[in-house]
N, C-alpha and C positions, 0 to 999 in steps of 0.2 A: 844613266842606264834606266831603261824602261822595262818593267817586269811584264811578260806576256804569259798568261796562264796556259798551260797545255791543253790541247784538245782532249775531250773526253777519251779515256782508254777504251778500246774495244779491240775484240780478237776477231770479230767477224764483220763483214761489210754490211751497210745499210742497204736492205732491199726494198724496192718499191715496184708496184705493179698494178695493173687495172683488171687482171683476169682472175687471179686467186692465188693462195699460197698454202703450202703444206709444211708444217714444222714438227719435229719430234726429236727424241735423243738419239736416234740411229738413222743414218742416211738411207737405209733400205725402206724404212717405214715412211720417211719423208717422201721418197721418190714414189712409193706406192700410192700415197695420198694424192701427189700430184697427178699421177697417171690416172687416178679415177676422176679427178676434176677434168682433165683434159679429154676424157672419153665421155663427157656429159653427166657424171654423177654430181651429187650436190655435197656440201660441206660435211653433212652427217654421214654420208656414204664413205667419204674420203677419211673421216675420223675412225670409223669402224674398220675399214680395210687397213689403216695405219696400226690400229690397235692389235689386229690380229697378227700383223708382222712382228710387232714388238713382243707378243707373247712368245714367239719363236726365237727371235734374235737376242732378247734380253729377259730370259725367264726369271732371272733372279730379282728383276725389277718390275715385272708386269705379269698380269694374269687375269683370266675372265672373271674372277671374283674379287678383284682389286678396287682401289679408290679412283675417282675420276673428277678431274676439274675441266671446265671448258668455257671460252669466252665465245658467245655465239651472236652474230648480228643479224638480226631478221630483217629482210628486205622491207622497207617502208617505214621503219622505226628509227627514231633518232639515236637512241643509245643502245649499245650491246647488253647482253644479259650474261650473267655468270652462273653457271651450274657447278654446284658443289656436291660431290657424292663421296664423303670421306668418312668411312667407318661408320659404326652404329652409335646411336645415343639414346639415353633413357627416354622413356615415353613422356616424362614430365619436362624435358628439356625443350620448351616452347619459346618463341620470341616473347610472349606475354609474361612467361615465368621469369625470364631474365630481366625484363623490364620492372617486374615487381621487386627484383633484387637490386634495383638501381643501375643496371648495365644497359647501355643504349649502343654499344659498339663492341666488337670482338677485342679483347684485351691485346694491346700491342699493335693494333691497326692503326 
Protein backbone atom coordinates (compact mmCIF):
# COMPACT_ATOMS: atom_id res chain seq x y z
CA UNK A 1 0.00 0.00 0.00
CA UNK A 2 1.33 3.44 -0.94
CA UNK A 3 0.49 6.48 1.12
CA UNK A 4 -0.56 9.55 -0.83
CA UNK A 5 -0.71 12.78 1.12
CA UNK A 6 -3.99 14.65 0.66
CA UNK A 7 -4.06 17.84 -1.34
CA UNK A 8 -3.88 21.04 0.68
CA UNK A 9 -7.21 21.78 2.33
CA UNK A 10 -8.98 24.84 1.01
CA UNK A 11 -12.49 26.17 1.20
CA UNK A 12 -12.14 28.53 -1.75
CA UNK A 13 -11.00 28.02 -5.32
CA UNK A 14 -7.65 29.28 -6.53
CA UNK A 15 -8.24 32.40 -8.61
CA UNK A 16 -5.92 33.59 -11.36
CA UNK A 17 -6.20 36.47 -13.73
CA UNK A 18 -4.39 39.19 -15.63
CA UNK A 19 -6.69 42.17 -15.12
CA UNK A 20 -7.01 42.75 -11.39
CA UNK A 21 -8.60 41.38 -8.26
CA UNK A 22 -10.43 42.74 -5.25
CA UNK A 23 -10.76 40.77 -2.02
CA UNK A 24 -12.26 41.63 1.35
CA UNK A 25 -14.23 40.11 4.20
CA UNK A 26 -17.60 40.90 2.58
CA UNK A 27 -18.78 40.15 -0.94
CA UNK A 28 -20.36 43.59 -1.40
CA UNK A 29 -17.07 45.31 -0.64
CA UNK A 30 -15.16 42.96 -2.95
CA UNK A 31 -17.68 43.57 -5.72
CA UNK A 32 -17.40 47.31 -5.25
CA UNK A 33 -13.61 47.18 -5.50
CA UNK A 34 -13.81 45.08 -8.65
CA UNK A 35 -16.36 47.46 -10.18
CA UNK A 36 -14.00 50.38 -9.56
CA UNK A 37 -11.19 48.53 -11.35
CA UNK A 38 -13.45 47.64 -14.26
CA UNK A 39 -14.41 51.29 -14.68
CA UNK A 40 -10.80 52.45 -14.91
CA UNK A 41 -9.92 53.11 -11.28
CA UNK A 42 -6.60 52.05 -9.84
CA UNK A 43 -5.92 49.71 -6.92
CA UNK A 44 -5.98 52.55 -4.38
CA UNK A 45 -9.35 53.77 -5.68
CA UNK A 46 -10.70 50.22 -5.37
CA UNK A 47 -9.33 49.80 -1.84
CA UNK A 48 -10.87 53.06 -0.63
CA UNK A 49 -14.24 52.26 -2.19
CA UNK A 50 -14.18 48.79 -0.64
CA UNK A 51 -13.30 50.28 2.75
CA UNK A 52 -16.28 52.63 2.62
CA UNK A 53 -18.58 49.69 1.91
CA UNK A 54 -17.04 47.74 4.80
CA UNK A 55 -17.77 50.66 7.13
CA UNK A 56 -21.46 50.15 6.34
CA UNK A 57 -21.80 46.37 6.07
CA UNK A 58 -19.41 45.49 8.91
CA UNK A 59 -19.46 48.49 11.27
CA UNK A 60 -18.42 46.28 14.18
CA UNK A 61 -15.19 45.39 12.33
CA UNK A 62 -14.37 48.52 10.33
CA UNK A 63 -14.39 52.27 10.61
CA UNK A 64 -12.70 55.35 9.23
CA UNK A 65 -10.38 55.60 12.23
CA UNK A 66 -9.34 51.94 12.22
CA UNK A 67 -6.17 50.08 11.40
CA UNK A 68 -4.94 49.32 7.90
CA UNK A 69 -2.72 46.76 6.24
CA UNK A 70 -2.10 46.59 2.51
CA UNK A 71 0.15 44.79 0.07
CA UNK A 72 0.85 47.12 -2.85
CA UNK A 73 2.70 46.30 -6.06
CA UNK A 74 3.98 49.35 -7.88
CA UNK A 75 4.28 48.94 -11.64
CA UNK A 76 7.90 48.63 -12.69
CA UNK A 77 9.14 47.43 -9.28
CA UNK A 78 10.13 43.84 -8.65
CA UNK A 79 8.79 43.38 -5.13
CA UNK A 80 5.52 44.43 -3.50
CA UNK A 81 5.46 46.85 -0.59
CA UNK A 82 3.67 46.30 2.70
CA UNK A 83 1.84 49.20 4.33
CA UNK A 84 1.09 48.80 8.02
CA UNK A 85 -1.07 51.32 9.89
CA UNK A 86 -1.93 49.53 13.09
CA UNK A 87 -2.51 51.55 16.19
CA UNK A 88 -0.34 54.15 17.79
CA UNK A 89 3.20 53.66 19.04
CA UNK A 90 5.42 55.60 21.44
CA UNK A 91 7.62 58.25 19.83
CA UNK A 92 10.73 56.32 20.92
CA UNK A 93 9.61 53.12 19.17
CA UNK A 94 11.92 53.53 16.19
CA UNK A 95 13.70 50.81 14.20
CA UNK A 96 17.02 52.10 15.55
CA UNK A 97 15.83 51.78 19.15
CA UNK A 98 14.74 48.18 18.63
CA UNK A 99 18.08 47.34 17.00
CA UNK A 100 19.84 48.80 20.06
CA UNK A 101 17.76 46.38 22.14
CA UNK A 102 19.07 43.50 20.03
CA UNK A 103 15.89 43.02 18.02
CA UNK A 104 16.13 42.70 14.25
CA UNK A 105 12.69 41.28 13.46
CA UNK A 106 9.17 41.31 14.83
CA UNK A 107 8.88 38.64 17.57
CA UNK A 108 7.02 35.63 16.23
CA UNK A 109 7.66 36.54 12.59
